[in-house]
Structures are given as C-alpha cells and as structure tokens.
N, C-alpha and C positions, 0 to 999 in steps of 0.2 A: 503494501499499499504505499503510495506516494506521500510524502509530508505534506505537499501542497494540499491534500483533502482535509486536513486538520484546520478548518477554518469556520467562520460565524456562518457563512452561507450554507454551507455542507450541513452544519448542526441544524440550522432552521429547516432545510428540506427534510432530513430526516425526522424532526420533531412533528413538523407540520404533515407528512406524508399519511396517507390512508391506506387501505387494503388494496382499493382500487382507485386510481387517481390519473391525472393528466398533468403535463408540465403547466399548462395555463392556469388549471386551477391552484397549482402549487405556487406559481409565480403571484397570483392574486394575494393568496394568503399570506405570504411572507413578505409582500411588498417590495418585490425585487425585479427588476427588468425581465422580460421575458427570455431575452438573448443570455443573459448571465444565468437565469434559472435552469435554461436549455443545456447551457454549457457544464453546470456541476451536476445536473440530473443525468446527463450522458455519462459523465465520469463514474457516477453511482450505478449506471447500468453496467459499465465495463467492469466495476467493482462486485457487482453480483447483488447488489442491494434491490434493484428493480429489474423485472422483465418485462419486456413489450416496447411499444413504441411511444412518441412524444403524446398521442392522443388517448392512449391507455396503457396505463402502468400498473404492474402487479408488484407489490411489496413482497418482499423475501425476507418473512421475519426470523428465519434460520439462519441468515447470513452473518458471518462471525463479525464483520464490520459494524453492521447495523446493531447487533447486540452490545458490541463494546461502547459505542455512542450512547445508547440509552443506559447502560450501568453507569457510563462517566456521569450524564446528566444527573441521573438520580444520586450518586454518591457527592457530587459537588455542589448540588443546588438545592436538596431536600430542605436544608434549614436557611435559605436565602429568600426573604420575603421579597425582595425586588424580582427575582425570577418568577415568582409565582404571579405576580402582577402583570409583567411584561409577557408571559407566554399566552396568555388568553387570546391575544391578538392574532396568534398563530392557527387558531381553531377553526376560524372561519364560521363563528357562530354569531348571533345576535345577543350581545349582553352589556350590562353598564354595571358601575359601582354604586352602591346604594348605602343607605343607614350610615354606620360610622366612616366607613371608606368614602362616601359622598361628601362627608364632613372635611374628611383629610384631604380630598382633591380640591374643594372649593377654598379652603385655607391655605393653598399652596404648600401642604405638607407641614403646616404650622400648628396642627391640634390632632393628636392622637391619644386616645383613652383606653384603659382596660385591656390594653394589648402588652404582651412582652414576648420575649424569645420561646418561652416555653408554652405560651398559649396565645396565638396570633390568627384568630380569623379573618378572613378576607370576605366582606360582604358582597354578594354580586347577585344581580337578576340575570336569568337565561331564559330565552324563548322555549317555550314548551316543545315547539316544532324541531329545536335543536339538542332536546334532552338526550337523545341517544348519541349524537356525535360528542357532546361534552363527556358522556360516560365512556365512549371509546377512549377519548383522550386520556380521562382519569385513569383508566386501567392500564393504558400504553406507558404513562409516565409515573405510575405508582403515585398519584396524587390523592389527597385526603378530603373528605366532606365530612362535616358535621361530628368532628373529632373532639376529643377531650384535652388533648395536648398537641403542642407543635404548631405548625403552620397548617391551615386547612381552609377549605372554602365553605361558608355558609351561604348556601344557594337558594334563592327563591325562583321557581320554574313559573312562568307566567306565561298566560296566552298571547299577550301583547303588553308594550309599555312603551313610552316615550323615552328617547334618549337626548340630552344635551351633551355638548362637549367643551372641556376646559382644558386648555394646553394640550388638545388633541386625545384627550383622555375621555371615553364614553362614560358618561355619568349621569344619576338622577338630576334634574333641573335645579338651579339654585333657589327657586321657589320652594320646591318639594322638600330640598334639603333643610330649608330654614324651617319649615313645617315639622319635620322630623325632630329638629334641635328643640322648638319650641314644646312639643310633647314630651321631651325628656329635658327639660330646661336645667336641673340641678347639675347633669352632668355635661351639658354643654354650653352654660352661661359664658365661660371665657370665648368659645368659639363663636357665640352670636355677636359678641363685642368684636372679635376679628373680622367677621363678615360685614358687620356694620360700618367698620373703617375702611376695608378693602373695596367694598362696593358701593359706599355710601348710601346704605340702606337706612331708614330710620325705624329701628327697631326697639328704642327706648332702653337699651342695655347700658348699665354703667358698672359693671362688674370691677374693672379696675380701681375705680373712685370707692367703692364699697370695700374691697380689700384694703385698700390704703387706710382707710378710716377705722379698721377695727383695732 
C-alpha cells in the first residue's frame, strides 16, 4: 500500500462509503470535487476496497486496508468530541443540532453545560426517513447512542423539522433555541445573556449584574 493513500481524502471516502455506492454520491457527501473523489476512489478500487465502476461501487468490507482504516478511526477518535460533531456531515442525512448543542452553536462555543469527558451527549435531530442510514453508520463506526458514559448521540428522530445554519453548521433556529433556554432558564440564564449581547435581542436578562451584586 502506497503511503500516499494515508490522507484525509481517503479517510473520508472510506468513512462515507456505503455497501453500494457511486463516486458522484460520495463526492457530494464528503464535499470534494468529482475529479479528486474519482482519483482516490480509483486508487481504492486498485487496492481492493471497492469493486465495480464509477456509477456502481460495491464495498469490500473484508479488505484489510478498509478494516485497518476503520480500526484506526475508532481507536484514535472514540474519545474525540470534535470528530463526533464533524463526522455527521459525511453521512448524507438530514440532521441538525438541538437543545444544549444548539445553545453551544449559537453562543459560538461560549456556553456548554453538564458535559465533560466521561459524559458527553451530543443532541441532534435526524429525519425519520434517514433512520436506517444513520444506524448503518453508527454500526460501521461503532458510535454510541443514548449511553450512560463517554461521548454519545442523544437522537430525536422526527418526521420533518426546519434547519437554520450558523457558521455553516445545521442547527435549530435562534428563536427555537431561545425558547428552549427560557424553558430551562436556571441552567441557561448566562447563555441567554450571551445571546442577548451577541444578537442584540431584548430578552431582559441581567445575569452578570445579578451575580456581581451577590
């Protein structure tokens, strides 16, 4: 195996690949030009990871290189929260961040609560139509859902939902996130003040002043 194959593009192709796939579909999921996706996929065909043509690829799950890449991903990123956030974009599903993670996104990473290394739920919505696809990747990458420790996804499967974007991240709308925070005001009052200041929202929050006067 050529050392040139050990690069982020190949990793993304392998992570994103489904049992039956196409170069065009993979290109869209990993957000890489068709030309470069074609190049690296052809190299993976030569290595025995795929069989078939550009329009119909069959994944060879028994291929040693494929198995080593997945083992490397699991071993090195199973405790990496950033990986768990970013990998969702490679699945080709409709999803967005919600609840505590929507707060995290809209505060530009400035407010995170009740999460730490040994217990880190990631709150997402996933379209019911994509439930099977999500489960496919969950098993493929050994990801956890609704777990009691470590990093895991807390998933709401919904028939449909609206998606906003902040810094190119799919997330609940700012108004929906504010509504969630108000329902849980004692946990999110500092975040409400941050939102008030960042987006010039008139929320009537004076958390900093109240704390300063205690």
